[in-house]
N, C-alpha and C positions, 0 to 999 in steps of 0.2 A: 471326740473324742479322742486324747491324746495319747501317743503312743510312745513308749523311751525307747533310744536307741543307746547303745553303748557304740563310742567308737575307739577305738586303739591308736594311741598315739605316744611316737617317743619323746621323752620330755625335754626335750631341745624347740620341738615342732609344736609338743603346747605348749610349752612358755611364749611360744611368738606368738599364737593363736590368741593366747590368754593376753599380753602384752596389747597386738590388735583390739582386741575386743574392749581395752580399758581405752585405750586413745579414742574409740568412737563412743565411748558412754553406753556401751551394751553390757549385756550377761555374754559370756561363753556359748553357753545355749544359745544365745538368740544371734549374735554373730556368725556360730556355724551354720546354723537355719538360714539368712541371708547369704551366707556365701554359697551354696546349695543354691537356693533358688535360683541365684546369678547364672550358676551353670548350665543350671534346666534352660532358664531364658535364653541363654546362649547358644546354647543345643537347638532350641528350637526357631532360629533364624532363620528365615530363609536367604535366600541370594537374591538381590535386589534386580533381576532382570527381567521379570515381568511389571508392565506397567500399574497390574494394580499391588504388587508387592512394594511399591516404592511408593504410592499414594499411602497405604497402611503404615508404612516408615515416618514418614512426614508427620501423618494423624497422630500415631505416639506421641513422637515430638512435641508434639505443638499441646499436646496434654500433657506433658511433663514438664516442659519449661514456664516460667513465671515471669512476667514482665515483660518489656520490648527489650531489643537489642537496642544497644547506641547507634547510631550513623557513622559514617567512616571519620567524619570529619573529629565526629567528638572522640575516636577511636584515636586516631592524631593526637588529638591534642595533651590527652591524656598518656599519652606513649611519650611526647615531647616532653610533658610535665616531668614526667618520671627520669627521664634522661636528661633534662637540666639540674635535677635533686641530686644527680649521682648514684638515685637507687635508694635514696632516703626519703622518708615516709613524711 
């Protein structure tokens, strides 16, 4: 079941939120929901002092990331190519 929530914003803040939602191809409602979820997720994060929390953190990262990271040789080649091109694509 969905619940409607009213949020009071000043005009400038509402315009900034609406603009950012548009840039992300989302409705204002979807953008606000996502922002709220990110805040909840951030508040639920625990410090990575215990080995179990560190393992859980890396497990979550592996699920989120797609593909493989290039090795250092590939990174250096890409950096050099960009440097030699003067920042032009």
